N, C-alpha and C positions, 0 to 999 in steps of 0.2 A: 504494500500500500504506500502511496506517496506520503511524504512527511506532512505537507500542508493539509492533506485530507485527514490524516490521523489527528492532527492538532484540532481541527474543526469538530470531527466526530466525537473526540474525547472531551471536548469543551475546555481544553487547556487554553485555546485561543478561540474567541467567539466566531470570527469570520475567516473563511479560507483566503480571501485576498489579504487580510491582515497577517495571516500566518505566512503567506508568501513573502510579504514585505519584510517581516521579522527575519525570516530565513535568508533572504537576499542581502540583508544588512550584516550577516555573519554572527547573529546573536543566538544561534542554535547549534549545538554540538551533538553529534550522534556517535557514540562509542569513541570519543576522543578526537573526532575529526569534524571540522566545520562543515555544515550541511546546507545544501540548496533545497528549495521547496520540492524539487522533483526527486530527491533522494528516496530510495525505497527503504522502508523500515519493516522490521519483523519482530515477532514475539521474542523478548529477551534483550532487545536493544535498550541502551541507556541514553536518555536525552537530557541535555543540560540547556535550559532556556533562561536567557537573561531578560527580565522585565524591569526596565528602569533601574531602581535601586535594589532589586531582589533577584536572586538566582535560585532556580528550582531544578532539582535533578530527579527525574522519574524513570522507572523501568516499565517497558511495555509488557503487559500481562496478556492482552487479547487484542485481536483486530476484528472489527466489524464494519460493514459498509455504512450502517446507520445504527443509531441507538437512542433510547429515550433519555431524557435529561437525568432522571433518577439513576440510570444505569451507567452513565458516562464515566463516572469515577472508577468503575470496576475494570476499565480498560488499561489502567496504569496504577502503579503504586509509587508514592513519593518516597524517595530515598533520603533526600535532605533538602532543606529550604533555608536559605541564609540571606540576610540583608547585607548589602554592600555599604561600606563606610562612605558617607557623602563627602565629596571632596570640597574643601573650602577654597574660595577664590581670593 
């Protein structure tokens, strides 16, 4: 499954176009390698996503073409979540 589609289906990122932009900016790492939106992901892959001042690392547990909002979080498990220190100017 494409990375941008997984992010949308799992509701880690709400819209696929936004997921594509985030990936193209180099803010998503799959198994230690910077990933593009078209990168294929599979069960067991580890994603590190940088959202502004937060970095979330998740592991893919399941892949589905679509899912209900209540079931979206079952597609992944959060390994760690950390806040980045804000840089002072």
